[in-house]
C-alpha positions as CSV (number, residue, x, y, z in Angstrom):
1,X,-20.3,0.0,-10.8
2,X,-23.7,1.2,-9.6
3,X,-25.2,4.0,-11.4
4,X,-28.6,5.6,-10.4
5,X,-31.5,4.8,-12.7
6,X,-32.0,8.4,-13.9
7,X,-28.4,8.7,-14.9
8,X,-28.6,5.5,-16.8
9,X,-31.6,6.8,-18.7
10,X,-29.8,10.0,-19.6
11,X,-26.8,8.5,-21.0
12,X,-27.2,7.6,-24.5
13,X,-26.6,4.0,-25.5
14,X,-23.9,4.5,-28.3
15,X,-21.5,1.7,-27.7
16,X,-19.8,-0.1,-24.9
17,X,-16.6,2.0,-25.0
18,X,-18.8,5.2,-24.4
19,X,-20.9,3.7,-21.6
20,X,-17.7,2.4,-19.8
21,X,-16.1,5.8,-19.9
22,X,-19.1,7.5,-18.6
23,X,-19.2,4.9,-15.8
24,X,-15.7,5.5,-15.1
25,X,-16.3,9.2,-14.9
26,X,-19.2,8.9,-12.5
27,X,-17.3,6.4,-10.4
28,X,-14.2,8.7,-10.2
29,X,-16.6,11.7,-9.3
30,X,-18.3,9.7,-6.5
31,X,-15.1,8.4,-4.9
32,X,-13.3,11.7,-5.0
33,X,-15.9,13.7,-3.1
34,X,-14.0,15.6,-0.3
35,X,-16.5,14.3,2.3
36,X,-15.8,10.7,1.2
37,X,-12.0,11.2,1.2
38,X,-12.0,12.9,4.6
39,X,-14.3,10.1,6.0
40,X,-11.9,7.5,4.7
41,X,-8.9,9.2,6.1
42,X,-10.4,9.5,9.5
43,X,-11.3,5.8,9.4
44,X,-7.8,4.9,8.6
45,X,-6.3,7.0,11.2
46,X,-8.5,5.9,13.9
47,X,-7.8,2.2,13.0
48,X,-4.0,2.9,13.0
49,X,-4.3,4.5,16.5
50,X,-6.4,1.6,17.8
51,X,-3.9,-0.9,16.5
52,X,-0.9,1.0,18.1
53,X,-2.8,1.5,21.4
54,X,-3.6,-2.2,21.6
55,X,0.0,-3.1,20.9
56,X,1.2,-0.8,23.7
57,X,-1.3,-2.1,26.2
58,X,-0.5,-5.8,25.2
59,X,3.2,-5.4,25.0
60,X,4.4,-4.2,28.3
61,X,7.3,-6.5,28.0
62,X,10.3,-4.8,26.3
63,X,11.4,-7.9,24.6
64,X,8.0,-8.4,23.0
65,X,8.1,-4.9,21.8
66,X,11.4,-5.3,20.3
67,X,10.2,-8.5,18.6
68,X,7.2,-6.7,17.2
69,X,9.5,-3.9,15.8
70,X,11.9,-6.3,14.3
71,X,9.0,-8.2,12.6
72,X,7.5,-5.0,11.5
73,X,10.9,-3.9,9.8
74,X,11.4,-7.1,8.2
75,X,7.8,-7.2,6.7
76,X,8.3,-3.6,5.4
77,X,11.7,-4.6,4.0
78,X,10.2,-7.8,2.3
79,X,7.4,-5.6,0.7
80,X,9.8,-2.9,-0.5
81,X,12.2,-5.5,-2.2
82,X,9.2,-7.3,-3.8
83,X,7.9,-4.1,-5.3
84,X,11.5,-3.0,-6.1
85,X,13.6,-6.0,-7.3
86,X,16.4,-3.8,-8.5
87,X,17.2,-2.7,-4.9
88,X,18.2,-6.3,-4.0
89,X,21.6,-5.7,-5.6
90,X,22.2,-2.4,-3.8
91,X,21.7,-4.0,-0.3
92,X,24.7,-4.0,2.1
93,X,24.8,-7.7,2.2
94,X,24.9,-8.2,-1.6
95,X,27.6,-5.3,-1.9
96,X,29.8,-7.0,0.5
97,X,29.5,-10.4,-1.2
98,X,30.2,-8.9,-4.6
99,X,33.3,-7.0,-3.2
100,X,34.6,-10.3,-1.8
101,X,34.0,-12.1,-5.2
102,X,35.9,-9.4,-7.1
103,X,38.8,-9.8,-4.7
104,X,39.2,-13.5,-5.2
105,X,38.9,-13.0,-8.9
106,X,41.8,-10.4,-9.0
107,X,44.0,-12.9,-7.1
């Protein structure tokens, strides 16, 4: 965290916790300025549109577009399941397997 010299002189040096709290307040303030947030949003949107346009130009083949979509869906599913492991039990494949196992047990 970089703090301007004049701010460091103003802050009293009481203890490490006090200084780290003040640094966090300054960092939060600097990173949540409306102009900074809008700039970052514009950069992200611009990058997203550039990537989509490049894919459209490069993937004129419909099979390549389908492969990209399938890969994107699988990657998103993978990240979702990694972040939410409880959802694995609720997937359609697992529900069918557990239903078949319960039918075998009842016989």
